N, C-alpha and C positions, 0 to 999 in steps of 0.2 A: 669703707668710708664710715667714719664715726659720727653718730648723730645723738643729740640729747633728747630725752623724753620730756615733753612739755605738758603742763596742765592745760586742758581745754574743757572748760565747763566742769562737769562732774567726771570727765574722762581724762585719759592721757593720750597724747599723740606724738607723732614724729613727722617732721617736714621732709617730704621726698622731693629731691631736685627734679625739675621739669625734664631734663635730659634723660634721667632714668625712666620716667614714666613713658616718654616717647619711645625709647628703645625697647620697652616691653609691650608697646601697643596699648597702653592704658590711657583711655581718654575720658571715661566717665565712671561707671560703676565697676567695682572689683569683687572678686570672690576671695574670701580669706579662710584659711584653715590652719590648724596646728599640726605639724609633722615633726614628731620627736620633740626637740626643744626649740623649734623654729616656727615663726609665723610666716606662712607663705601667702602671697597676694598675687592673684592673676587677673587679667582682664576678664570681665564677665562675658561668657559666651552667650550669644543670643540664640534663640530657638532656630534650628536648622531651616525651618520653613518661613521665617520672617521675610516679608517682602514678596512672597509668591503671589498673593492675591493681586497686588499692583502689577506684577509682571504679566499675569494672565490677562488682565484688563488691557494692558498696552498691546499685547500680542493679538488679541481678538480685534482691537481697533485697527491695527495695521493690516489685518487680513480682510477687512471690510465684510466680516460675517461669513466668508467662504470657508466651508469645511470640506476636507477631502478625506476619502477613505484610504488609509494607508495600506490596507490589506486587499485593495481592489486588484483582481487578477491573480491573487495568490490562493491556490487551492491545495488541499491535502487529501489523503485517501478517504477520510471521513466525508468530506464534501462531495467527493466523486461517487461513493458507493452507499453510504448510510443515511445521508441527509435527504429528507423528503419534505416537500412543500405541501 
C-alpha cells in the first residue's frame, strides 16, 4: 500500500488505515523501532502483571475471607523425622 508522508506540526506522519491497526491489535500506544531500513511499529505490550491487584481483590471478596492450607495433609521425610516443635 502506498501512502504519502504528510506534514503534522513540526513533524511528519503517515495516515494508517483503521483496518490495518485492528488487524495488528493496535488500539492505543505503539512501540516503534528501526530495523535495517524499516520503521517497525507494534502494539505496546503492557506489564505482565497489570491487573493482578484487582484480580486478587475480586478473588478474596469471592472467598469471603476463607483461606485454606493447600499443603494440609502433605508431609515429606523432613516433616516426619527432622522437624521438632
